[in-house]
C-alpha positions, 0 to 999 in steps of 0.5 A: 485508511491511509492516504498517500501524497504524490506531488508533481510540479507543472511549469507552464510557458508559452513554449512546450512545458515541463512537468516534474513529478516528485517523490511520493510521501505518505501517512504511515499505517496499517490498512485493512490487515495489509502492513505498510512500512513506517507504521508502528504496528508494521514489522516489514521494515524491522525484518529488513524485507526490502520492501519499497516503502510505503506500499498501499494496498487495493482499498487505500487512496492516494492523493496527487498534487501539482503545482502549475508555474509559468517558466518565464517568471515562476508565477503560479497559474491559476484557474487552470484545469489539469487532469490527472491520468492513469494507466494500468498494464499496457492500457490506455491513459484514462482520465481519473478526475480534473481539478482547477489550481487554486490562487497558488497554482495549486491543484490536488485530486484523491483517487482509489488505489485499486491496483499497481498503475501509473499516473500522470498529470496533463494541461491542455494549455490556453492561449498563452501556454502550450500543452504538456504532460508530467513525467509518470509516476509509478505506484506499486499496490498490494492485495488487502488480506483484512488479517485477523486472530481469535483463540483456537483449541489446543493451545493454538491461535486462528490467524485468518482473513479476506484476500481482496481483490482476487477472492477464490481459488487463490494460493496463499502461503504462511510463513513463520519466523522466530525472533529476528531470524529468517522466514520460513515457509510452513504451509500453503492453501487455497482461498475459499469462493469468497476469499477467506483464508485461515491457518492454525498457528501455535505459541512458543513452549516457553517464555522468551522467544517471539513467533511471528507468523504472515501470510503471502501471495505472489505478485502479478499484473496488477499487484506486487507481492502482497504481505498480511500483517504479522501475527505475534505469538508469545508466552509470558509467566502466568499470574498463578504459575504456569505460563500464558499464551498471548497473540497480538497483530 
């Protein structure tokens, strides 16, 4: 599981507050079969897919941080309750949780990603400070593919997984690329009722080229375009002559 850290600066004053949300950062990693850019196992960056890094998956968690400061003297506002709010699509803002700032005026809250959404911090104010909300922090999310691989007959590999959320009757498309070439569409299937998807993929016939495979589903109101962890198939010289096929996620 990966945690993204999103930090906001809340400046408290006797005047209306100004809150600045800073650019998010994240711990690199591959989560539930979805590739996050920056991960050693992820090849999105290597393939220059212009994916805004990093994009968490539905099952990930995100940690939002805030610092509440009095604008008149930059002193931290301690013990003050701040609320993290979330908005999905055109819906209303909903409270995700409340936390009191610590001795340094700092607060943080971890929430499930779920789907693409907007976040902001809200401070109700007190006798010496007016209420305020931060600027909005956008969070894009991908679906989970839970990708895996196994041997299959006739010199094939089975590339499979479970789509989440969304499950059944979702069209997923298999793409292939050779070395650093372009991704090319291979096949499209519908997921089963439980979200299961699978494709049989091949290996290079000779030592040298790398074949990469990935599954993709278009974006919608809840998720951006989602990509599975790429599967690499390749061929190596055999120990006793001939060649041996290999596959790795």
